[in-house]
C-alpha positions in Angstrom: -78.2 -25.2 -88.0 -76.8 -27.5 -90.1 -72.9 -27.7 -90.6 -71.8 -27.0 -94.4 -68.3 -26.4 -95.8 -68.6 -24.8 -99.1 -66.7 -25.4 -102.1 -64.8 -22.3 -103.4 -61.8 -21.2 -105.4 -58.4 -20.7 -103.7 -58.4 -17.4 -104.4 -61.3 -16.5 -103.4 -60.8 -19.0 -100.1 -58.2 -16.6 -99.2 -59.6 -13.3 -99.7 -61.9 -14.6 -97.0 -59.6 -15.1 -94.5 -59.8 -19.0 -95.1 -62.6 -21.3 -95.3 -63.3 -24.8 -93.4 -62.1 -27.1 -96.3 -60.2 -25.1 -98.5 -57.8 -24.1 -95.9 -57.1 -26.8 -93.7 -59.8 -25.2 -90.9 -62.4 -27.6 -89.4 -65.6 -27.1 -87.5 -66.4 -24.0 -89.1 -70.5 -23.6 -88.5 -72.7 -21.5 -91.0 -76.1 -20.6 -91.1 -78.5 -20.5 -94.0 -77.1 -17.1 -95.6 -73.8 -19.1 -95.5 -72.5 -16.5 -93.3 -68.9 -17.1 -91.3 -69.4 -17.7 -87.7 -67.3 -18.4 -84.6 -65.4 -21.7 -84.0 -67.3 -24.5 -82.2 -64.0 -26.3 -80.7 -61.1 -25.0 -80.1 -58.0 -27.7 -79.0 -54.7 -26.8 -77.7 -52.2 -27.4 -80.8 -47.9 -28.0 -80.5 -48.5 -29.8 -76.9 -45.1 -31.2 -76.8 -43.5 -27.6 -77.7 -46.0 -26.7 -74.6 -44.1 -29.6 -72.7 -40.5 -28.5 -73.7 -41.7 -24.9 -72.6 -42.6 -25.7 -69.1 -39.5 -27.8 -69.0 -37.3 -25.0 -69.8 -39.0 -22.6 -67.2 -38.6 -25.5 -64.3 -35.2 -24.9 -65.5 -35.2 -20.9 -65.6 -36.9 -21.4 -61.6 -33.5 -23.7 -60.5 -31.5 -21.2 -62.2 -33.1 -18.5 -60.1 -32.9 -20.7 -57.1 -29.3 -20.9 -57.8 -28.8 -17.1 -57.8 -30.8 -16.2 -54.7 -28.9 -19.3 -52.6 -25.4 -18.2 -53.8 -25.4 -15.1 -54.8 -25.5 -11.1 -53.2 -26.3 -8.3 -54.9 -24.4 -6.4 -52.5 -21.1 -7.5 -53.8 -21.6 -5.7 -56.7 -20.9 -2.6 -54.9 -19.0 -3.2 -52.1 -15.6 -4.8 -51.3 -14.2 -8.0 -50.5 -11.1 -8.7 -48.1 -8.7 -11.0 -48.6 -10.9 -13.7 -46.5 -13.6 -12.9 -48.8 -15.7 -10.8 -45.8 -17.9 -8.4 -47.9 -17.0 -4.6 -46.1 -20.1 -3.0 -44.2 -22.1 -6.1 -43.5 -22.3 -9.3 -41.2 -20.7 -12.1 -42.7 -21.0 -14.7 -39.6 -22.2 -18.2 -41.4 -21.4 -17.0 -45.2 -19.9 -19.9 -47.4 -18.1 -17.0 -49.2 -15.6 -16.4 -46.7 -12.5 -18.9 -45.3 -13.2 -21.3 -42.9 -12.5 -19.7 -39.5 -12.1 -15.7 -40.9 -16.2 -15.0 -40.8 -16.1 -11.6 -39.5 -18.8 -8.6 -38.4 -17.6 -5.9 -40.5 -20.9 -3.9 -40.4 -19.1 -1.0 -39.3 -16.1 -1.2 -41.4 -17.8 -0.4 -44.9 -14.5 0.4 -47.2 -12.1 -1.5 -48.9 -8.5 -1.0 -48.4 -4.6 -1.7 -49.3 -2.6 -0.7 -46.6 0.8 -2.4 -48.4 1.5 -0.9 -51.8 4.1 -3.8 -52.2 1.9 -6.8 -51.2 -1.6 -6.0 -53.0 -2.9 -9.4 -51.4 -3.1 -7.9 -48.5 -7.0 -6.2 -48.3 -8.6 -5.3 -45.5 -12.2 -3.3 -44.8 -11.6 -0.1 -42.6 -14.2 1.9 -41.2 -13.3 5.1 -43.4 -10.6 6.0 -45.6 -7.9 7.6 -44.1 -8.1 11.7 -44.8 -4.0 12.2 -44.1 -0.7 10.8 -44.3 1.5 9.9 -42.0 4.0 12.6 -41.3 7.9 11.7 -41.3 7.9 12.5 -37.1 5.1 10.0 -37.0 6.5 7.3 -38.7 9.8 7.6 -36.4 7.5 7.5 -33.1 5.7 4.5 -34.8 9.1 2.5 -34.5 10.3 3.7 -31.3 9.2 1.2 -28.9 9.8 3.9 -25.6 7.2 6.2 -24.3 3.9 7.5 -24.4 4.6 9.3 -27.6 5.3 6.2 -29.9 2.0 4.8 -28.1 0.1 7.7 -29.0 1.4 7.8 -33.4 1.0 3.8 -33.4 -3.3 4.1 -32.9 -3.1 5.8 -36.7 -1.6 2.3 -37.8 -3.8 0.3 -40.2 -3.3 -3.3 -39.1 -4.6 -6.6 -39.4 -7.9 -7.8 -37.9 -6.4 -9.7 -35.0 -4.4 -6.6 -33.6 -6.0 -4.4 -31.3 -3.4 -2.8 -29.6 -0.1 -2.1 -32.5 3.3 -2.5 -31.0 6.5 -1.9 -32.8 6.6 -5.9 -32.9 3.5 -6.1 -35.1 4.9 -3.2 -37.6 7.9 -5.6 -38.3 6.0 -9.0 -38.5 4.3 -6.9 -41.0 0.8 -6.5 -39.2 0.4 -2.8 -39.3 1.1 0.4 -42.0 1.1 3.3 -42.0 -2.2 5.1 -43.4 -2.1 7.1 -46.7 -4.6 9.8 -47.9 -7.2 8.3 -50.0 -10.2 9.1 -51.6 -13.8 6.5 -51.5 -15.0 5.8 -54.8 -17.4 2.8 -55.0 -16.7 1.3 -51.2 -12.8 1.7 -52.3 -10.0 3.4 -51.0 -8.4 4.7 -53.9 -4.9 6.6 -53.0 -4.9 10.4 -53.8 -3.3 11.4 -56.8 -2.2 14.8 -55.9 0.3 14.2 -53.5 2.4 11.1 -55.5 5.9 12.2 -54.1 4.7 12.7 -50.5 3.2 8.6 -50.9 6.4 7.5 -52.0 8.7 8.9 -49.8 6.4 8.2 -46.9 6.8 4.1 -47.7 10.6 4.5 -49.1 11.1 5.5 -45.7 8.8 3.4 -43.8 10.4 0.3 -46.1 13.8 1.0 -45.4 13.4 0.9 -41.8 11.2 -2.6 -41.4 14.0 -3.8 -44.1 11.6 -4.6 -47.3 12.2 -3.4 -50.6 10.7 -2.9 -53.9 10.9 -5.2 -56.8 14.5 -4.4 -58.4 13.4 -6.1 -61.9 10.4 -3.3 -62.3 12.0 -0.2 -60.5 8.5 0.8 -59.2 7.8 3.1 -57.0 5.4 2.4 -54.1 2.4 4.8 -55.5 3.4 3.0 -59.1 3.2 -0.5 -58.1 0.0 0.3 -56.2 -1.9 2.0 -59.2 -0.7 -0.3 -61.3 -1.9 -3.7 -59.6 -5.4 -1.9 -58.3 -5.8 -1.2 -62.4 -5.1 -4.9 -63.3 -7.5 -5.8 -60.8 -10.3 -3.4 -62.6 -9.4 -4.9 -66.1 -9.9 -8.6 -64.6 -13.4 -7.9 -63.4 -16.2 -9.6 -65.7 -17.9 -7.2 -67.9 -21.3 -8.7 -66.4 -20.2 -8.0 -63.1 -19.5 -4.4 -64.2 -22.8 -3.6 -66.3 -25.1 -5.0 -63.3 -22.9 -2.9 -60.6 -23.3 -0.1 -62.4 -27.5 -1.2 -62.8 -27.7 -1.8 -59.2 -26.3 1.6 -58.7 -28.8 4.0 -60.8 -31.9 1.2 -60.8 -34.1 3.9 -59.3 -32.9 6.5 -61.9 -34.0 4.1 -64.5 -37.1 3.4 -62.9 -38.1 7.3 -62.3 -37.7 7.7 -66.0 -39.4 4.9 -67.2 -42.4 6.5 -64.9 -41.7 10.0 -66.8 -41.8 8.4 -69.9 -45.1 6.9 -69.7 -46.4 10.6 -68.0 -45.4 12.3 -70.8 -46.7 9.7 -73.4 -50.4 10.3 -71.8 -49.8 14.0 -71.7 -48.8 13.7 -75.6 -52.1 12.2 -76.4 -53.9 14.5 -74.5 -52.4 17.5 -76.2 -52.7 15.7 -79.8 -56.1 16.6 -79.8 -55.5 20.2 -80.1 -52.2 21.2 -81.3 -51.5 18.1 -83.6 -49.4 20.1 -86.3 -47.3 21.9 -84.0 -46.5 19.0 -81.8 -45.3 16.5 -84.9 -43.8 19.3 -86.6 -41.8 20.4 -83.1 -41.1 16.5 -81.7 -39.2 15.6 -85.1 -37.1 19.4 -85.3 -36.4 18.3 -81.5 -35.7 15.1 -82.1 -33.5 16.4 -85.2 -31.6 19.1 -82.9 -31.2 16.1 -80.1 -29.4 14.1 -82.5 -26.9 17.0 -83.4 -26.2 17.6 -80.2 -25.6 14.5 -78.9 -23.2 13.8 -81.7 -21.3 16.8 -80.6 -21.6 15.7 -77.4 -19.7 12.6 -78.1 -17.2 13.8 -80.0 -16.4 15.9 -76.8 -16.3 13.2 -74.4 -14.3 11.4 -77.1 -11.1 14.0 -77.2 -11.5 14.7 -73.5 -11.2 10.8 -72.6 -8.0 10.7 -75.1 -6.3 13.6 -73.2 -7.0 12.2 -69.6 -5.5 8.8 -70.6 -2.4 8.3 -68.7 0.9 8.5 -70.9 2.1 5.2 -69.2 0.1 2.5 -70.9 0.4 0.2 -67.9 -2.0 2.9 -66.1 -4.8 2.4 -68.4 -7.9 0.9 -67.6 -9.2 -1.4 -70.5 -12.6 -0.4 -69.9 -11.5 3.1 -70.2 -9.8 2.4 -73.3 -12.7 0.0 -75.0 -15.2 3.0 -73.9 -13.0 5.8 -75.6 -12.7 3.6 -79.0 -16.7 2.9 -79.3 -17.6 6.8 -78.4 -15.3 7.4 -81.6 -17.0 4.8 -83.5 -20.5 5.6 -82.3 -19.5 9.5 -83.4 -19.0 8.6 -86.8 -22.4 6.9 -86.9 -24.1 9.3 -85.4 -22.9 11.8 -88.6 -24.3 9.2 -91.3 -27.6 9.3 -88.9 -28.0 12.9 -89.0 -27.3 13.5 -92.3 -29.9 10.9 -93.8 -32.2 12.1 -91.3 -32.0 15.7 -92.7 -32.4 14.4 -96.3 -35.5 11.9 -95.2 -37.1 14.3 -93.8 -36.7 17.4 -96.7 -38.1 14.4 -99.2 -41.0 13.5 -97.1 -41.9 16.4 -96.4 -45.2 16.2 -97.8 -46.1 12.6 -96.4 -45.4 14.3 -92.7 -48.4 16.9 -93.8 -50.5 14.0 -94.7 -49.2 12.0 -91.3 -50.3 15.4 -89.0 -53.9 14.5 -91.0 -53.9 10.8 -89.9 -52.7 11.6 -86.5 -55.8 14.3 -85.8 -57.9 11.8 -86.7 -56.4 8.6 -84.4 -56.8 11.3 -81.6 -60.5 12.1 -81.9 -60.7 7.8 -81.8 -59.0 8.0 -79.0 -61.2 10.8 -77.3 -64.0 8.4 -77.7 -62.8 5.2 -77.1 -59.9 6.1 -74.3 -59.8 2.6 -73.2 -57.6 1.8 -76.5 -55.1 3.3 -74.4 -54.6 0.5 -71.9 -54.8 -2.2 -74.1 -53.1 -4.7 -73.9 -52.7 -3.8 -70.3 -52.5 -7.4 -68.9 -50.0 -8.0 -71.5 -47.9 -4.6 -71.0 -47.8 -5.4 -66.9 -46.9 -9.3 -67.9 -44.0 -8.1 -69.7 -42.8 -5.2 -67.1 -43.2 -8.4 -64.7 -40.8 -10.2 -66.8 -38.2 -7.9 -67.2 -38.1 -6.6 -63.5 -37.7 -10.7 -62.6 -35.1 -10.9 -65.6 -33.1 -7.7 -64.1 -33.0 -8.8 -60.1 -32.1 -12.3 -61.4 -29.2 -11.5 -63.4 -27.9 -9.3 -60.4 -27.7 -12.1 -58.1 -26.3 -14.2 -61.0 -23.7 -12.0 -61.1 -22.0 -12.3 -57.8 -23.1 -16.4 -57.8 -20.7 -18.8 -56.8 -17.6 -16.4 -57.2 -14.0 -17.9 -57.1 -10.8 -16.5 -55.3 -8.5 -15.2 -57.8 -5.1 -13.7 -57.2 -4.0 -12.2 -59.5 0.2 -11.7 -61.0 0.6 -8.2 -58.8 -0.9 -10.2 -56.0 -4.7 -8.3 -56.0 -7.6 -11.0 -54.7 -10.6 -10.6 -56.8 -13.6 -12.6 -57.0 -14.6 -13.9 -60.2 -17.8 -15.8 -61.3 -16.9 -19.0 -62.7 -17.5 -20.4 -66.2 -20.7 -22.6 -64.9 -22.5 -19.2 -63.6 -21.7 -17.9 -67.0 -23.9 -20.5 -68.9 -26.5 -19.8 -66.5 -26.6 -16.3 -67.5 -27.0 -17.3 -71.2 -29.6 -19.5 -70.4 -31.4 -17.0 -68.3 -31.0 -14.6 -71.3 -32.3 -16.4 -73.9 -35.1 -17.6 -71.2 -36.9 -14.1 -70.9 -36.3 -13.4 -74.8 -38.1 -17.0 -75.6 -41.0 -16.1 -72.8 -41.3 -12.5 -74.0 -41.7 -14.0 -77.5 -44.7 -16.1 -76.1 -46.3 -13.5 -74.3 -46.5 -11.2 -77.6 -47.9 -14.3 -79.3 -50.6 -15.1 -76.9 -51.7 -10.8 -77.4 -51.8 -11.6 -81.2 -53.8 -15.2 -80.6 -56.5 -13.2 -78.2 -57.0 -10.4 -81.0 -57.6 -13.4 -83.8 -60.0 -15.1 -81.1 -61.7 -12.0 -80.6 -62.4 -11.3 -84.3 -63.5 -15.0 -84.9 
C-alpha cells in the first residue's frame, strides 16, 4: 500500500476532516481508492507539559502527606481544651498539645467553659451539666467543715489535676459551680431559658471569692460568656466551617448521590413508554419546585431576621451573612422563575419536538444498553478524584493549627497562612486533573473514530 498525499483545496480539506499535507497531519495511509485510513504512527505531544503535570502531581502528593500527617478530621467536630487536647479522644503523643499536658480524654467528650469571667479556661467534661447549683449548694461549697460541704463540692467543675475538691481549690480559681448547658456539636452552650438564675448564681459565687466583673463593660456573667462564645464562632475560618459541615453530613450526601443514580436509571427505562408524560411532568415539577424554593427562601429570610438578637454584639457574623445571602438569592430566584415561565410558554412547540427526539433516543438505548455506561472508566476516575480531594481538604482544614487567644480570653485554633496556600494549590490541582480526565475521554473518542 503506497503512501500518497493528495493536493486538494483548503475548503475541501476542512470538509473532509483534514488531509495529511494541507492540514499538517503526517503518516496518513491511503489505498488505491484514496480513502482515509488510520494513523500509522502515534506520537506523544507536549512532553514538557506532561513533565510539568507530573511534577505538579508530585506536589499534590506532598500536600496530601502534609495533611494526613498534621491534620485530624475529628478536630472539625470536637472541642479542644485550653492545652490543645481534643475532647473525647486520647491525646497521648499528640504534637498539637502543649508539652506535658497530653491527656487521655476518651470519656470527656464535651468542651465546657466553667468560668464566664475567664474564657481562657476551657475544659473537657464527661457530659454537659443538666442543672444549676442552688444557693444552698453554693453556701455549703464554701463551708470547709462537715460532710454536707464535701458532698456539695463534688458537683464542682474542676481543673484536671483536682480530684478531691476543697475550699482552697475554689479560692485558687481551680473549681467552679456548674451551670445548666446544652450539647451543641460537642460544646456545652449555656441554657438560654434561665439567664437570671445564671447571673444570680455567679454573682453570689464571685462575691464570695472576691472576684468582680469588668467595670468597664458592666457586663453580667452571662453577657460576658455569650459574647465570648459568639466572638469565637465569628473568628473561625470559613474553610474549617464548611469542612465541619461536610464531615457531619457526608453520608447523607453519598446516599443522595446513590439515589440520584438509581432514579436516573429508572427514568431511562420509563422514558421508553411514557415519554411525553414524563417530559411535561418534569418541566411542571421543576417549575413548581423552584416556586416553592423561592417562597421557602423568603420565609427563612424573614424568620432569620426576627431571630437575630437585638444586641449587635451577640449576633454571629455567619448568621448575618447567611441572612443577607438568602435575601439576595430570593430576589434572584424571583427573576429566574419569571424567565422560566416565559421560556416554557414561547418554546412549547420546541418541547413537543424534543419529546419526539427523546422517544427515538430511548429506542436507541434499548437496543444499545451499554451506552448508559459510557465512558465508565472516566466517570469512575472522576469519582475517585473528587473523593480524594474532599478527604485531603478535610485534613488540610485542621493541619498546622496554631493557638489563637482572642480578646475575650477564648482560646481557638486556626490554620496558618501556609496551610491556606496549600488548600488553594490542592483546589487548583483537582480542577486541572478533572480537565485532563475530560480531555482523555475526548482523545479516546477521536482515536476510535480515526
